[in-house]
N, C-alpha and C positions, 0 to 999 in steps of 0.2 A: 812151377810154383816157386821154386827157389829164386828165379829171376825177379819175380814180383817183390819179394822181401829185399833183395839186393837193390832194386831200383828205389824202394821206399827209403832205405838207409841213405842212398846217394842223394835223394831229394831232401831229406832232413839235414844232411851234412851241408848242403848248399844253401840252406836257409829258406828254401822254397816250400810251397804248400801243394796239397793235392787231396784226393779222396779215393778210398778203396771201396769198390762194389763187390759184394760177396753173395753168391747164391746160397741162401740158408734153408731153402725148401723147394721141392718141385713135385708135381703130380702129372701123370700122363706123359705125352711126348713133347718135351720142351728142349730147346737148343742148349740150355745150360744145365749142368748137373751140380748137385750140392758140392759146396766148397770151391767152386770155380770162382776166380777172382779177376778183377780188372782194375788197374791203377789209372786214374785220370789226373794228369799233372795240371798245375795252374795255368799253363799255356795251352791246354786243350789236348796235348799229345797223350797217348795211352800206351800201356803195356799190359799184355794178357788179354783174356776174353772171357765173357760170361755166356758165350754161345753165338754171338753175331746176330745179324738180322735187325728188324725194326726195334725189338726189345732193347738191344744193346745201344742203339742210338738214343732211345728215350732215357736209358740209364745214364748215358754220357751227359745229357742235358741236366738231369737231376744231380749228377755229381758236381757239375759246375755250380749249381745252386748251393750244394753242401759246402763247397769251398768258400763261397761268398758269405754264407751265414755262419759257418763254423759250427753247424748243428747237424747231427746224424739224422737219418730217416730210413724207414723201411717201407717197401711198397710191393704189392702183389700185381703181377701181370697175367692177364688171362689170354691165352693163345687160342683163338677160335679155330675151328676146322679149316675155314677158308685161309686164315693167316698161316696155319700150320702147313697147308698145301703149298703156299707160296714160299715157305721156308724149307720145303722138301721133306716134311715130316709126315708120318702116317696119320696122326690125329692131333687134336689140340691138348692143352693142359694148362696148368697154373704154375708159375714160378715166383718165388718170393725173394726179394733182393734187399740186403742191408747195405747202406752206404754210409761210411764214416769218414770224417775229416782226418787228415794226417798233417802234421806240422802245426806250428803255433802262429797266431796273429803277431804282427810286429808293432810294438809301441815306439813311435817316433817322438822322442823327447827334445823339444826345442828349448835350449838353455842348459848349461852344464854346471849350475850352481849347487847349493846345498841340498835342495829338494831332489834334484836329479841324482845326486850322489847316493842318497838313501833309497830312491825309487828303483834304480836299476837292479840292485840285488833282490829287492822284494819281487820285482817282475820275474826274475829268474826263478825264484822259489815257487812262483805261481805258474810256471811253465810258459811265460810270455817272452818272446824275443824282443830285444831293444836296439834302437839306434839313437845315439846322442848327437845333437847338432848344435854347434856354437861357433862363433867367429873368433874365439880366444883360444889359442893353442895351449896356453898355460892351464886352461881348465879342461878343454876337450882333448884328452889324451888317454892312452891305454893304461898308464899307471894309475890314473884317477878312476877309470872305469874298466877294471879288468873283467867284469861280468857282462859288459855290453857286447852285443853281436857286432856292432860297428860304431866307430866314433868318427864323425865327419866334421872337419874344420872348414867352414865356408861362411861367407857373409849371408845374413838373413834375406837380403834383397833377391839373391839368385839361388838360394838353397834348394828350392823345389825342382830346379832343373837337374839336380843330382840325385833326387830321391824318387823312387817309384812308390806311389800311393795307390792302394787298392781298397775295395770295400772292407777288407779285413785288416787294414792298417788303422791303428789308433793314434791320434795326434794329441800330445800333451804339450801345452804352451806354458812354460815357466821361465821365460827369459829374464834378463836383469832389469828390464824397465818397460814402462808404458809404450814407448816408441816402438820397440821391437816386438812386444806382444801384439800390438795392433797390426804391424807389418806382416807378421807370420799368420795371424788370424785371417787377414784379408786374402792370403793365398790358400790357407787351409780350407776355408769354406767353399772354395771352388774345386776341391778334390772330391773323389768318391768315398772318402773315409767315412765309416759309419760312426766314428766317435771322434769328436773334437772337443777338447776341454781347455779352459782358460783360467789361469789363476788371477786373483785380485779381489778388491772390495767391490761391493755392488755399485758404488759411485763410479769407480774406475771403469767397470764393465759397461755401465750405462753410457758413459762418455764414448767409449770405443764403439759400441753398437750404434749410437747416433751417427757417428762419423761414417761408419761403413754403410749404414742405410742411405746416407746422403750420396755415397759413392756408387749406389746402385746395387748393393748386395741384397738379394731377396730376404724379406723378413722371415720367411719360413725357414731358411737355412740358418739364420742367426738364432732363431728360437730353438733349434736342435742342439746348439752349442751348450755343453755342460759348463755353466759359469755361475758362481765360482766352482771350480773343479773340486772334486772330492766329496765323499759322504760327510754329512754333518755329525761329526763325533766330538766336536769341541776342540779340535786340534789347534795347537799354537806353534809348536816348534817345527822346524823343517822336517824332522824325522816323523812327527805325528801327522803332518800334512801329507808326507809321502805315503804313509800307511792308509790315510783316507782316500788318496788317489788310487792306490793299488786295489783297495776294496771296491772302488767304483768301476775300475777296469774289469775286475772279475765279475761283478754284477752284470756289466754290459755283455761280457762274453757268454755268460751262462743264462742271461735274461732272468736273473733271480728276482724273487719278490719277497718282501718282508711284511707280514701281516696285511697282505692284500695291496701293498703299495710298492711301486717300483723304486728301489733304493737309489737309482740314478737320479730320481727327481727330488731327492732330499738333500738340502733344502730346495725350495721351489722359488728362486728369484725370478722376477719377470722384468729384466732390464729393457725389453723391447715392448713398449706399451703405446697405445694410440696417443698418449700425452707427450711422447718424446718428439 
């Protein structure tokens, strides 16, 4: 059991993610006993066991789902007498498993300007890891971003070659201009990221979306982009905009709802319309 916790600490220290499956209840003859644990890392490797057999392989698949969604789940498995015989048990039973994510999603912030400078410490307070990407070393540096998990100095044209993007990566595009915003977005929408947000006015966003549509980017993918990024709280200053973005990231992570409305959809700009 100590090995599991040691591995979890090492996983967190490396900035990676995983899921821990724990047996929280069992009846009858089941391969896993209460409190048995198994860690599934984001690369699919495991430490520990909840009893082995077909149940463990199903839990492994569910753990990968938990890693991707960042949401815990619990599930009961019924071990029939026939399955129990195949597992070498005297009879069947029921085992209940709780699977919880470990580690935090990574917010990849493109642009190291004023908004990023305020957003990074807010993400840290919210338990979100961050990476800051910019092509200007005088902005993208450790002195300016002491709370960032990683600061990457690279050109926006090839930056995605240096960054691993997964379904639990959140992409925030706040570069210094229209040209770089469009360039980064054109790459971002082709990643598996579950959150892509773009700063800018509705007019600017509409122009960028029209251009990307003409380049063959699927309309459905563009419609999933949070643009303008941030909840509509009337923000004006870079600090206020950063707060609105942090709130939207939290809402996305927790799938929160406010008065029956998804706060990620507030406001609801529609820059991709049939008239474009």
